[in-house]
mmCIF file of the N, C-alpha and C atoms, coordinates in Angstrom:
data_MODEL
# 
_entry.id   MODEL 
# 
loop_
_atom_site.group_PDB 
_atom_site.id 
_atom_site.type_symbol 
_atom_site.label_atom_id 
_atom_site.label_alt_id 
_atom_site.label_comp_id 
_atom_site.label_asym_id 
_atom_site.label_entity_id 
_atom_site.label_seq_id 
_atom_site.pdbx_PDB_ins_code 
_atom_site.Cartn_x 
_atom_site.Cartn_y 
_atom_site.Cartn_z 
_atom_site.occupancy 
_atom_site.B_iso_or_equiv 
_atom_site.pdbx_formal_charge 
_atom_site.auth_seq_id 
_atom_site.auth_comp_id 
_atom_site.auth_asym_id 
_atom_site.auth_atom_id 
_atom_site.pdbx_PDB_model_num 
ATOM 1   N N  . UNK A 1 1  ? 0.625   -1.439 -0.147  1.00 0.00 ? 1  UNK A N  1 
ATOM 2   C CA . UNK A 1 1  ? 0.058   0.140  0.250   1.00 0.00 ? 1  UNK A CA 1 
ATOM 3   C C  . UNK A 1 1  ? 0.795   1.617  0.133   1.00 0.00 ? 1  UNK A C  1 
ATOM 4   N N  . UNK A 1 2  ? 1.008   2.049  -0.592  1.00 0.00 ? 2  UNK A N  1 
ATOM 5   C CA . UNK A 1 2  ? 1.654   3.092  -0.295  1.00 0.00 ? 2  UNK A CA 1 
ATOM 6   C C  . UNK A 1 2  ? 0.959   4.014  0.873   1.00 0.00 ? 2  UNK A C  1 
ATOM 7   N N  . UNK A 1 3  ? 1.447   5.194  1.216   1.00 0.00 ? 3  UNK A N  1 
ATOM 8   C CA . UNK A 1 3  ? 1.998   6.129  2.470   1.00 0.00 ? 3  UNK A CA 1 
ATOM 9   C C  . UNK A 1 3  ? 1.435   7.219  2.423   1.00 0.00 ? 3  UNK A C  1 
ATOM 10  N N  . UNK A 1 4  ? 0.545   7.369  2.771   1.00 0.00 ? 4  UNK A N  1 
ATOM 11  C CA . UNK A 1 4  ? -0.322  8.819  2.987   1.00 0.00 ? 4  UNK A CA 1 
ATOM 12  C C  . UNK A 1 4  ? 1.162   9.272  3.725   1.00 0.00 ? 4  UNK A C  1 
ATOM 13  N N  . UNK A 1 5  ? 0.900   11.224 2.575   1.00 0.00 ? 5  UNK A N  1 
ATOM 14  C CA . UNK A 1 5  ? 2.072   12.314 3.140   1.00 0.00 ? 5  UNK A CA 1 
ATOM 15  C C  . UNK A 1 5  ? 1.428   13.145 4.503   1.00 0.00 ? 5  UNK A C  1 
ATOM 16  N N  . UNK A 1 6  ? 1.735   12.940 5.869   1.00 0.00 ? 6  UNK A N  1 
ATOM 17  C CA . UNK A 1 6  ? 0.906   14.098 6.806   1.00 0.00 ? 6  UNK A CA 1 
ATOM 18  C C  . UNK A 1 6  ? 0.508   14.824 6.096   1.00 0.00 ? 6  UNK A C  1 
ATOM 19  N N  . UNK A 1 7  ? -0.423  15.253 6.494   1.00 0.00 ? 7  UNK A N  1 
ATOM 20  C CA . UNK A 1 7  ? -1.173  16.761 5.875   1.00 0.00 ? 7  UNK A CA 1 
ATOM 21  C C  . UNK A 1 7  ? -0.547  18.023 6.908   1.00 0.00 ? 7  UNK A C  1 
ATOM 22  N N  . UNK A 1 8  ? 0.274   18.671 7.255   1.00 0.00 ? 8  UNK A N  1 
ATOM 23  C CA . UNK A 1 8  ? -0.171  20.133 8.032   1.00 0.00 ? 8  UNK A CA 1 
ATOM 24  C C  . UNK A 1 8  ? -0.671  20.779 8.540   1.00 0.00 ? 8  UNK A C  1 
ATOM 25  N N  . UNK A 1 9  ? -0.879  20.987 9.085   1.00 0.00 ? 9  UNK A N  1 
ATOM 26  C CA . UNK A 1 9  ? -3.186  20.991 9.822   1.00 0.00 ? 9  UNK A CA 1 
ATOM 27  C C  . UNK A 1 9  ? -2.373  22.956 9.392   1.00 0.00 ? 9  UNK A C  1 
ATOM 28  N N  . UNK A 1 10 ? -2.715  23.810 8.860   1.00 0.00 ? 10 UNK A N  1 
ATOM 29  C CA . UNK A 1 10 ? -3.226  25.102 8.688   1.00 0.00 ? 10 UNK A CA 1 
ATOM 30  C C  . UNK A 1 10 ? -4.010  25.921 10.469  1.00 0.00 ? 10 UNK A C  1 
ATOM 31  N N  . UNK A 1 11 ? -2.795  25.846 10.626  1.00 0.00 ? 11 UNK A N  1 
ATOM 32  C CA . UNK A 1 11 ? -3.437  27.540 11.575  1.00 0.00 ? 11 UNK A CA 1 
ATOM 33  C C  . UNK A 1 11 ? -4.082  28.447 11.377  1.00 0.00 ? 11 UNK A C  1 
ATOM 34  N N  . UNK A 1 12 ? -5.892  29.193 11.764  1.00 0.00 ? 12 UNK A N  1 
ATOM 35  C CA . UNK A 1 12 ? -6.209  30.483 10.939  1.00 0.00 ? 12 UNK A CA 1 
ATOM 36  C C  . UNK A 1 12 ? -5.902  30.798 11.253  1.00 0.00 ? 12 UNK A C  1 
ATOM 37  N N  . UNK A 1 13 ? -4.529  31.702 12.419  1.00 0.00 ? 13 UNK A N  1 
ATOM 38  C CA . UNK A 1 13 ? -3.991  32.976 12.827  1.00 0.00 ? 13 UNK A CA 1 
ATOM 39  C C  . UNK A 1 13 ? -3.178  32.938 11.560  1.00 0.00 ? 13 UNK A C  1 
ATOM 40  N N  . UNK A 1 14 ? -2.027  31.966 10.687  1.00 0.00 ? 14 UNK A N  1 
ATOM 41  C CA . UNK A 1 14 ? -1.474  32.287 9.521   1.00 0.00 ? 14 UNK A CA 1 
ATOM 42  C C  . UNK A 1 14 ? -2.238  32.736 8.276   1.00 0.00 ? 14 UNK A C  1 
ATOM 43  N N  . UNK A 1 15 ? -3.473  32.398 7.544   1.00 0.00 ? 15 UNK A N  1 
ATOM 44  C CA . UNK A 1 15 ? -4.558  31.857 7.302   1.00 0.00 ? 15 UNK A CA 1 
ATOM 45  C C  . UNK A 1 15 ? -4.271  33.432 6.730   1.00 0.00 ? 15 UNK A C  1 
ATOM 46  N N  . UNK A 1 16 ? -4.614  34.376 7.786   1.00 0.00 ? 16 UNK A N  1 
ATOM 47  C CA . UNK A 1 16 ? -5.061  35.748 7.935   1.00 0.00 ? 16 UNK A CA 1 
ATOM 48  C C  . UNK A 1 16 ? -4.904  36.820 8.421   1.00 0.00 ? 16 UNK A C  1 
ATOM 49  N N  . UNK A 1 17 ? -3.070  36.582 8.528   1.00 0.00 ? 17 UNK A N  1 
ATOM 50  C CA . UNK A 1 17 ? -2.599  37.265 8.725   1.00 0.00 ? 17 UNK A CA 1 
ATOM 51  C C  . UNK A 1 17 ? -2.070  37.636 7.220   1.00 0.00 ? 17 UNK A C  1 
ATOM 52  N N  . UNK A 1 18 ? -2.566  36.408 6.698   1.00 0.00 ? 18 UNK A N  1 
ATOM 53  C CA . UNK A 1 18 ? -1.569  36.126 4.741   1.00 0.00 ? 18 UNK A CA 1 
ATOM 54  C C  . UNK A 1 18 ? -2.643  36.716 3.941   1.00 0.00 ? 18 UNK A C  1 
ATOM 55  N N  . UNK A 1 19 ? -3.508  36.502 3.944   1.00 0.00 ? 19 UNK A N  1 
ATOM 56  C CA . UNK A 1 19 ? -4.926  37.788 3.504   1.00 0.00 ? 19 UNK A CA 1 
ATOM 57  C C  . UNK A 1 19 ? -5.105  39.009 3.734   1.00 0.00 ? 19 UNK A C  1 
ATOM 58  N N  . UNK A 1 20 ? -4.656  39.729 5.651   1.00 0.00 ? 20 UNK A N  1 
ATOM 59  C CA . UNK A 1 20 ? -4.281  40.974 6.372   1.00 0.00 ? 20 UNK A CA 1 
ATOM 60  C C  . UNK A 1 20 ? -2.987  41.598 5.418   1.00 0.00 ? 20 UNK A C  1 
ATOM 61  N N  . UNK A 1 21 ? -2.267  40.895 5.206   1.00 0.00 ? 21 UNK A N  1 
ATOM 62  C CA . UNK A 1 21 ? -1.228  41.740 4.514   1.00 0.00 ? 21 UNK A CA 1 
ATOM 63  C C  . UNK A 1 21 ? -1.921  41.757 2.909   1.00 0.00 ? 21 UNK A C  1 
ATOM 64  N N  . UNK A 1 22 ? -2.151  41.104 2.131   1.00 0.00 ? 22 UNK A N  1 
ATOM 65  C CA . UNK A 1 22 ? -2.410  40.981 1.038   1.00 0.00 ? 22 UNK A CA 1 
ATOM 66  C C  . UNK A 1 22 ? -3.299  42.455 0.367   1.00 0.00 ? 22 UNK A C  1 
ATOM 67  N N  . UNK A 1 23 ? -4.394  42.677 1.282   1.00 0.00 ? 23 UNK A N  1 
ATOM 68  C CA . UNK A 1 23 ? -5.293  44.330 1.582   1.00 0.00 ? 23 UNK A CA 1 
ATOM 69  C C  . UNK A 1 23 ? -4.368  44.825 1.937   1.00 0.00 ? 23 UNK A C  1 
ATOM 70  N N  . UNK A 1 24 ? -3.600  45.250 2.715   1.00 0.00 ? 24 UNK A N  1 
ATOM 71  C CA . UNK A 1 24 ? -2.591  46.242 3.387   1.00 0.00 ? 24 UNK A CA 1 
ATOM 72  C C  . UNK A 1 24 ? -1.915  46.616 1.789   1.00 0.00 ? 24 UNK A C  1 
ATOM 73  N N  . UNK A 1 25 ? -1.214  45.266 0.845   1.00 0.00 ? 25 UNK A N  1 
ATOM 74  C CA . UNK A 1 25 ? -0.071  45.482 0.118   1.00 0.00 ? 25 UNK A CA 1 
ATOM 75  C C  . UNK A 1 25 ? -1.386  46.591 -1.558  1.00 0.00 ? 25 UNK A C  1 
ATOM 76  N N  . UNK A 1 26 ? -2.711  46.051 -1.445  1.00 0.00 ? 26 UNK A N  1 
ATOM 77  C CA . UNK A 1 26 ? -3.766  46.411 -2.399  1.00 0.00 ? 26 UNK A CA 1 
ATOM 78  C C  . UNK A 1 26 ? -3.834  47.743 -1.725  1.00 0.00 ? 26 UNK A C  1 
ATOM 79  N N  . UNK A 1 27 ? -4.161  47.592 -0.992  1.00 0.00 ? 27 UNK A N  1 
ATOM 80  C CA . UNK A 1 27 ? -4.244  49.777 -0.567  1.00 0.00 ? 27 UNK A CA 1 
ATOM 81  C C  . UNK A 1 27 ? -2.934  50.324 -0.674  1.00 0.00 ? 27 UNK A C  1 
ATOM 82  N N  . UNK A 1 28 ? -1.849  49.457 -0.205  1.00 0.00 ? 28 UNK A N  1 
ATOM 83  C CA . UNK A 1 28 ? -0.213  50.250 -0.887  1.00 0.00 ? 28 UNK A CA 1 
ATOM 84  C C  . UNK A 1 28 ? -0.687  50.763 -2.475  1.00 0.00 ? 28 UNK A C  1 
ATOM 85  N N  . UNK A 1 29 ? -1.203  49.633 -2.774  1.00 0.00 ? 29 UNK A N  1 
ATOM 86  C CA . UNK A 1 29 ? -0.352  49.938 -4.582  1.00 0.00 ? 29 UNK A CA 1 
ATOM 87  C C  . UNK A 1 29 ? -1.328  50.607 -5.443  1.00 0.00 ? 29 UNK A C  1 
ATOM 88  N N  . UNK A 1 30 ? -2.185  50.558 -4.393  1.00 0.00 ? 30 UNK A N  1 
ATOM 89  C CA . UNK A 1 30 ? -3.948  52.310 -4.744  1.00 0.00 ? 30 UNK A CA 1 
ATOM 90  C C  . UNK A 1 30 ? -3.573  53.279 -4.207  1.00 0.00 ? 30 UNK A C  1 
ATOM 91  N N  . UNK A 1 31 ? -3.517  53.577 -2.852  1.00 0.00 ? 31 UNK A N  1 
ATOM 92  C CA . UNK A 1 31 ? -2.632  54.706 -2.228  1.00 0.00 ? 31 UNK A CA 1 
ATOM 93  C C  . UNK A 1 31 ? -1.821  55.384 -3.463  1.00 0.00 ? 31 UNK A C  1 
ATOM 94  N N  . UNK A 1 32 ? -0.809  54.878 -3.702  1.00 0.00 ? 32 UNK A N  1 
ATOM 95  C CA . UNK A 1 32 ? 0.868   55.117 -4.350  1.00 0.00 ? 32 UNK A CA 1 
ATOM 96  C C  . UNK A 1 32 ? 0.163   55.942 -5.719  1.00 0.00 ? 32 UNK A C  1 
ATOM 97  N N  . UNK A 1 33 ? -0.760  54.946 -6.517  1.00 0.00 ? 33 UNK A N  1 
ATOM 98  C CA . UNK A 1 33 ? -0.836  55.590 -7.470  1.00 0.00 ? 33 UNK A CA 1 
ATOM 99  C C  . UNK A 1 33 ? -1.517  56.758 -8.050  1.00 0.00 ? 33 UNK A C  1 
ATOM 100 N N  . UNK A 1 34 ? -2.621  56.714 -6.523  1.00 0.00 ? 34 UNK A N  1 
ATOM 101 C CA . UNK A 1 34 ? -3.383  57.728 -6.758  1.00 0.00 ? 34 UNK A CA 1 
ATOM 102 C C  . UNK A 1 34 ? -2.543  58.963 -6.454  1.00 0.00 ? 34 UNK A C  1 
ATOM 103 N N  . UNK A 1 35 ? -1.394  58.824 -4.722  1.00 0.00 ? 35 UNK A N  1 
ATOM 104 C CA . UNK A 1 35 ? -0.866  60.121 -5.335  1.00 0.00 ? 35 UNK A CA 1 
ATOM 105 C C  . UNK A 1 35 ? -0.008  60.183 -6.156  1.00 0.00 ? 35 UNK A C  1 
ATOM 106 N N  . UNK A 1 36 ? 0.750   59.460 -6.931  1.00 0.00 ? 36 UNK A N  1 
ATOM 107 C CA . UNK A 1 36 ? 1.632   59.583 -7.903  1.00 0.00 ? 36 UNK A CA 1 
ATOM 108 C C  . UNK A 1 36 ? 1.009   60.847 -9.156  1.00 0.00 ? 36 UNK A C  1 
ATOM 109 N N  . UNK A 1 37 ? -0.403  60.430 -9.820  1.00 0.00 ? 37 UNK A N  1 
ATOM 110 C CA . UNK A 1 37 ? -1.626  60.949 -10.371 1.00 0.00 ? 37 UNK A CA 1 
ATOM 111 C C  . UNK A 1 37 ? -2.404  62.644 -9.529  1.00 0.00 ? 37 UNK A C  1 
ATOM 112 N N  . UNK A 1 38 ? -2.031  62.741 -8.273  1.00 0.00 ? 38 UNK A N  1 
ATOM 113 C CA . UNK A 1 38 ? -2.536  64.326 -8.268  1.00 0.00 ? 38 UNK A CA 1 
ATOM 114 C C  . UNK A 1 38 ? -1.345  65.172 -7.749  1.00 0.00 ? 38 UNK A C  1 
ATOM 115 N N  . UNK A 1 39 ? -0.016  64.073 -7.996  1.00 0.00 ? 39 UNK A N  1 
ATOM 116 C CA . UNK A 1 39 ? 1.072   65.268 -8.240  1.00 0.00 ? 39 UNK A CA 1 
ATOM 117 C C  . UNK A 1 39 ? 1.105   65.718 -9.694  1.00 0.00 ? 39 UNK A C  1 
ATOM 118 N N  . UNK A 1 40 ? 0.808   64.538 -10.628 1.00 0.00 ? 40 UNK A N  1 
ATOM 119 C CA . UNK A 1 40 ? 1.052   64.499 -11.868 1.00 0.00 ? 40 UNK A CA 1 
ATOM 120 C C  . UNK A 1 40 ? 0.472   65.607 -12.533 1.00 0.00 ? 40 UNK A C  1 
ATOM 121 N N  . UNK A 1 41 ? -1.281  66.130 -11.695 1.00 0.00 ? 41 UNK A N  1 
ATOM 122 C CA . UNK A 1 41 ? -1.920  66.902 -12.694 1.00 0.00 ? 41 UNK A CA 1 
ATOM 123 C C  . UNK A 1 41 ? -1.863  68.252 -11.155 1.00 0.00 ? 41 UNK A C  1 
ATOM 124 N N  . UNK A 1 42 ? -1.586  68.104 -10.083 1.00 0.00 ? 42 UNK A N  1 
ATOM 125 C CA . UNK A 1 42 ? -0.265  69.691 -9.680  1.00 0.00 ? 42 UNK A CA 1 
ATOM 126 C C  . UNK A 1 42 ? 0.523   70.248 -10.546 1.00 0.00 ? 42 UNK A C  1 
ATOM 127 N N  . UNK A 1 43 ? 1.338   69.465 -11.223 1.00 0.00 ? 43 UNK A N  1 
ATOM 128 C CA . UNK A 1 43 ? 2.601   69.714 -11.974 1.00 0.00 ? 43 UNK A CA 1 
ATOM 129 C C  . UNK A 1 43 ? 2.444   69.878 -13.532 1.00 0.00 ? 43 UNK A C  1 
ATOM 130 N N  . UNK A 1 44 ? 0.760   69.307 -13.824 1.00 0.00 ? 44 UNK A N  1 
ATOM 131 C CA . UNK A 1 44 ? 0.891   69.568 -14.873 1.00 0.00 ? 44 UNK A CA 1 
ATOM 132 C C  . UNK A 1 44 ? -0.819  69.310 -15.783 1.00 0.00 ? 44 UNK A C  1 
ATOM 133 N N  . UNK A 1 45 ? -0.680  70.884 -15.288 1.00 0.00 ? 45 UNK A N  1 
ATOM 134 C CA . UNK A 1 45 ? -2.321  70.935 -15.227 1.00 0.00 ? 45 UNK A CA 1 
ATOM 135 C C  . UNK A 1 45 ? -3.301  70.677 -16.262 1.00 0.00 ? 45 UNK A C  1 
ATOM 136 N N  . UNK A 1 46 ? -4.597  70.111 -15.971 1.00 0.00 ? 46 UNK A N  1 
ATOM 137 C CA . UNK A 1 46 ? -5.055  69.619 -16.948 1.00 0.00 ? 46 UNK A CA 1 
ATOM 138 C C  . UNK A 1 46 ? -7.552  70.122 -16.761 1.00 0.00 ? 46 UNK A C  1 
ATOM 139 N N  . UNK A 1 47 ? -8.116  70.045 -17.506 1.00 0.00 ? 47 UNK A N  1 
ATOM 140 C CA . UNK A 1 47 ? -9.121  70.436 -17.626 1.00 0.00 ? 47 UNK A CA 1 
ATOM 141 C C  . UNK A 1 47 ? -10.086 69.390 -16.311 1.00 0.00 ? 47 UNK A C  1 
ATOM 142 N N  . UNK A 1 48 ? -9.497  68.356 -16.575 1.00 0.00 ? 48 UNK A N  1 
ATOM 143 C CA . UNK A 1 48 ? -10.517 66.715 -16.676 1.00 0.00 ? 48 UNK A CA 1 
ATOM 144 C C  . UNK A 1 48 ? -9.101  66.081 -14.777 1.00 0.00 ? 48 UNK A C  1 
ATOM 145 N N  . UNK A 1 49 ? -8.679  66.833 -14.347 1.00 0.00 ? 49 UNK A N  1 
ATOM 146 C CA . UNK A 1 49 ? -7.187  65.704 -14.024 1.00 0.00 ? 49 UNK A CA 1 
ATOM 147 C C  . UNK A 1 49 ? -7.093  64.381 -14.128 1.00 0.00 ? 49 UNK A C  1 
ATOM 148 N N  . UNK A 1 50 ? -6.948  63.932 -15.571 1.00 0.00 ? 50 UNK A N  1 
ATOM 149 C CA . UNK A 1 50 ? -6.607  63.347 -16.190 1.00 0.00 ? 50 UNK A CA 1 
ATOM 150 C C  . UNK A 1 50 ? -5.665  61.947 -15.611 1.00 0.00 ? 50 UNK A C  1 
ATOM 151 N N  . UNK A 1 51 ? -4.273  62.597 -14.927 1.00 0.00 ? 51 UNK A N  1 
ATOM 152 C CA . UNK A 1 51 ? -3.464  60.981 -14.437 1.00 0.00 ? 51 UNK A CA 1 
ATOM 153 C C  . UNK A 1 51 ? -3.983  60.788 -12.913 1.00 0.00 ? 51 UNK A C  1 
ATOM 154 N N  . UNK A 1 52 ? -4.478  61.583 -12.498 1.00 0.00 ? 52 UNK A N  1 
ATOM 155 C CA . UNK A 1 52 ? -5.394  61.265 -11.612 1.00 0.00 ? 52 UNK A CA 1 
ATOM 156 C C  . UNK A 1 52 ? -6.285  59.900 -11.287 1.00 0.00 ? 52 UNK A C  1 
ATOM 157 N N  . UNK A 1 53 ? -6.970  60.316 -12.838 1.00 0.00 ? 53 UNK A N  1 
ATOM 158 C CA . UNK A 1 53 ? -8.005  59.511 -12.979 1.00 0.00 ? 53 UNK A CA 1 
ATOM 159 C C  . UNK A 1 53 ? -7.515  57.973 -13.247 1.00 0.00 ? 53 UNK A C  1 
ATOM 160 N N  . UNK A 1 54 ? -6.429  58.443 -14.500 1.00 0.00 ? 54 UNK A N  1 
ATOM 161 C CA . UNK A 1 54 ? -5.476  56.802 -15.294 1.00 0.00 ? 54 UNK A CA 1 
ATOM 162 C C  . UNK A 1 54 ? -4.889  56.584 -14.114 1.00 0.00 ? 54 UNK A C  1 
ATOM 163 N N  . UNK A 1 55 ? -3.814  57.108 -13.145 1.00 0.00 ? 55 UNK A N  1 
ATOM 164 C CA . UNK A 1 55 ? -3.301  56.019 -12.520 1.00 0.00 ? 55 UNK A CA 1 
ATOM 165 C C  . UNK A 1 55 ? -4.237  55.462 -11.434 1.00 0.00 ? 55 UNK A C  1 
ATOM 166 N N  . UNK A 1 56 ? -4.678  56.102 -11.023 1.00 0.00 ? 56 UNK A N  1 
ATOM 167 C CA . UNK A 1 56 ? -5.502  55.845 -9.939  1.00 0.00 ? 56 UNK A CA 1 
ATOM 168 C C  . UNK A 1 56 ? -6.758  54.384 -9.753  1.00 0.00 ? 56 UNK A C  1 
ATOM 169 N N  . UNK A 1 57 ? -7.063  54.346 -11.829 1.00 0.00 ? 57 UNK A N  1 
ATOM 170 C CA . UNK A 1 57 ? -8.175  53.183 -11.800 1.00 0.00 ? 57 UNK A CA 1 
ATOM 171 C C  . UNK A 1 57 ? -6.859  52.407 -12.716 1.00 0.00 ? 57 UNK A C  1 
ATOM 172 N N  . UNK A 1 58 ? -6.053  52.757 -13.343 1.00 0.00 ? 58 UNK A N  1 
ATOM 173 C CA . UNK A 1 58 ? -4.664  51.407 -12.878 1.00 0.00 ? 58 UNK A CA 1 
ATOM 174 C C  . UNK A 1 58 ? -4.488  50.515 -12.058 1.00 0.00 ? 58 UNK A C  1 
ATOM 175 N N  . UNK A 1 59 ? -3.748  51.692 -11.355 1.00 0.00 ? 59 UNK A N  1 
ATOM 176 C CA . UNK A 1 59 ? -4.140  51.093 -9.744  1.00 0.00 ? 59 UNK A CA 1 
ATOM 177 C C  . UNK A 1 59 ? -4.533  49.744 -8.990  1.00 0.00 ? 59 UNK A C  1 
ATOM 178 N N  . UNK A 1 60 ? -5.968  50.164 -9.066  1.00 0.00 ? 60 UNK A N  1 
ATOM 179 C CA . UNK A 1 60 ? -7.029  49.269 -8.797  1.00 0.00 ? 60 UNK A CA 1 
ATOM 180 C C  . UNK A 1 60 ? -6.743  48.758 -9.526  1.00 0.00 ? 60 UNK A C  1 
ATOM 181 N N  . UNK A 1 61 ? -6.778  48.464 -11.166 1.00 0.00 ? 61 UNK A N  1 
ATOM 182 C CA . UNK A 1 61 ? -6.966  47.043 -11.339 1.00 0.00 ? 61 UNK A CA 1 
ATOM 183 C C  . UNK A 1 61 ? -5.431  46.319 -11.419 1.00 0.00 ? 61 UNK A C  1 
ATOM 184 N N  . UNK A 1 62 ? -3.956  46.635 -11.572 1.00 0.00 ? 62 UNK A N  1 
ATOM 185 C CA . UNK A 1 62 ? -2.744  46.591 -10.619 1.00 0.00 ? 62 UNK A CA 1 
ATOM 186 C C  . UNK A 1 62 ? -2.875  45.616 -9.407  1.00 0.00 ? 62 UNK A C  1 
ATOM 187 N N  . UNK A 1 63 ? -4.297  46.460 -8.856  1.00 0.00 ? 63 UNK A N  1 
ATOM 188 C CA . UNK A 1 63 ? -4.141  45.756 -6.858  1.00 0.00 ? 63 UNK A CA 1 
ATOM 189 C C  . UNK A 1 63 ? -4.531  44.416 -7.473  1.00 0.00 ? 63 UNK A C  1 
ATOM 190 N N  . UNK A 1 64 ? -5.761  44.565 -8.434  1.00 0.00 ? 64 UNK A N  1 
ATOM 191 C CA . UNK A 1 64 ? -7.048  42.762 -8.457  1.00 0.00 ? 64 UNK A CA 1 
ATOM 192 C C  . UNK A 1 64 ? -6.191  42.335 -8.965  1.00 0.00 ? 64 UNK A C  1 
ATOM 193 N N  . UNK A 1 65 ? -4.811  42.512 -10.252 1.00 0.00 ? 65 UNK A N  1 
ATOM 194 C CA . UNK A 1 65 ? -4.601  41.101 -10.535 1.00 0.00 ? 65 UNK A CA 1 
ATOM 195 C C  . UNK A 1 65 ? -3.643  40.528 -9.440  1.00 0.00 ? 65 UNK A C  1 
ATOM 196 N N  . UNK A 1 66 ? -2.490  41.549 -9.153  1.00 0.00 ? 66 UNK A N  1 
ATOM 197 C CA . UNK A 1 66 ? -2.059  40.572 -7.695  1.00 0.00 ? 66 UNK A CA 1 
ATOM 198 C C  . UNK A 1 66 ? -2.450  40.018 -6.531  1.00 0.00 ? 66 UNK A C  1 
ATOM 199 N N  . UNK A 1 67 ? -3.722  40.752 -6.523  1.00 0.00 ? 67 UNK A N  1 
ATOM 200 C CA . UNK A 1 67 ? -4.535  40.324 -5.083  1.00 0.00 ? 67 UNK A CA 1 
ATOM 201 C C  . UNK A 1 67 ? -4.619  38.450 -5.954  1.00 0.00 ? 67 UNK A C  1 
ATOM 202 N N  . UNK A 1 68 ? -5.578  38.237 -7.260  1.00 0.00 ? 68 UNK A N  1 
ATOM 203 C CA . UNK A 1 68 ? -6.011  37.383 -8.238  1.00 0.00 ? 68 UNK A CA 1 
ATOM 204 C C  . UNK A 1 68 ? -4.839  36.332 -8.051  1.00 0.00 ? 68 UNK A C  1 
ATOM 205 N N  . UNK A 1 69 ? -2.960  36.904 -8.738  1.00 0.00 ? 69 UNK A N  1 
ATOM 206 C CA . UNK A 1 69 ? -2.001  35.970 -8.873  1.00 0.00 ? 69 UNK A CA 1 
ATOM 207 C C  . UNK A 1 69 ? -2.176  35.244 -7.322  1.00 0.00 ? 69 UNK A C  1 
ATOM 208 N N  . UNK A 1 70 ? -2.182  36.331 -6.422  1.00 0.00 ? 70 UNK A N  1 
ATOM 209 C CA . UNK A 1 70 ? -1.494  35.070 -4.941  1.00 0.00 ? 70 UNK A CA 1 
ATOM 210 C C  . UNK A 1 70 ? -2.422  34.139 -4.794  1.00 0.00 ? 70 UNK A C  1 
ATOM 211 N N  . UNK A 1 71 ? -3.418  34.506 -4.916  1.00 0.00 ? 71 UNK A N  1 
ATOM 212 C CA . UNK A 1 71 ? -4.611  33.970 -4.265  1.00 0.00 ? 71 UNK A CA 1 
ATOM 213 C C  . UNK A 1 71 ? -4.792  32.443 -4.853  1.00 0.00 ? 71 UNK A C  1 
ATOM 214 N N  . UNK A 1 72 ? -3.943  31.813 -6.079  1.00 0.00 ? 72 UNK A N  1 
ATOM 215 C CA . UNK A 1 72 ? -4.270  31.575 -7.166  1.00 0.00 ? 72 UNK A CA 1 
ATOM 216 C C  . UNK A 1 72 ? -2.672  30.978 -7.208  1.00 0.00 ? 72 UNK A C  1 
ATOM 217 N N  . UNK A 1 73 ? -1.322  31.660 -6.642  1.00 0.00 ? 73 UNK A N  1 
ATOM 218 C CA . UNK A 1 73 ? -0.429  30.615 -6.484  1.00 0.00 ? 73 UNK A CA 1 
ATOM 219 C C  . UNK A 1 73 ? -0.775  29.997 -4.736  1.00 0.00 ? 73 UNK A C  1 
ATOM 220 N N  . UNK A 1 74 ? -1.120  30.827 -3.653  1.00 0.00 ? 74 UNK A N  1 
ATOM 221 C CA . UNK A 1 74 ? -1.158  30.291 -2.647  1.00 0.00 ? 74 UNK A CA 1 
ATOM 222 C C  . UNK A 1 74 ? -2.318  28.945 -3.202  1.00 0.00 ? 74 UNK A C  1 
ATOM 223 N N  . UNK A 1 75 ? -2.822  28.359 -3.424  1.00 0.00 ? 75 UNK A N  1 
ATOM 224 C CA . UNK A 1 75 ? -4.198  27.981 -3.686  1.00 0.00 ? 75 UNK A CA 1 
ATOM 225 C C  . UNK A 1 75 ? -3.719  26.310 -4.758  1.00 0.00 ? 75 UNK A C  1 
ATOM 226 N N  . UNK A 1 76 ? -2.411  26.554 -5.242  1.00 0.00 ? 76 UNK A N  1 
ATOM 227 C CA . UNK A 1 76 ? -2.045  25.752 -6.381  1.00 0.00 ? 76 UNK A CA 1 
ATOM 228 C C  . UNK A 1 76 ? -1.060  25.006 -4.718  1.00 0.00 ? 76 UNK A C  1 
ATOM 229 N N  . UNK A 1 77 ? 0.459   26.288 -4.205  1.00 0.00 ? 77 UNK A N  1 
ATOM 230 C CA . UNK A 1 77 ? 0.487   25.211 -3.553  1.00 0.00 ? 77 UNK A CA 1 
ATOM 231 C C  . UNK A 1 77 ? 0.072   24.383 -2.195  1.00 0.00 ? 77 UNK A C  1 
ATOM 232 N N  . UNK A 1 78 ? -1.108  24.919 -1.506  1.00 0.00 ? 78 UNK A N  1 
ATOM 233 C CA . UNK A 1 78 ? -2.389  23.849 -0.797  1.00 0.00 ? 78 UNK A CA 1 
ATOM 234 C C  . UNK A 1 78 ? -2.082  22.618 -1.086  1.00 0.00 ? 78 UNK A C  1 
# 
């Protein structure tokens, strides 16, 4: 018979820490993108604050992609 490898019990505190860290990183990505957009709009003024709009939207998309990749990577490891 084949022996089954013992699985490590996952601690709930580890998963909470991992996913709260992902949330903090997501917030940081969005904050940096928005901050850069505001600073660019101050330096190069335009009518509709396009730098803030596009960099904020781009940072939200980047953070969502980051979260999806991180969660799929973690699920493949388990």
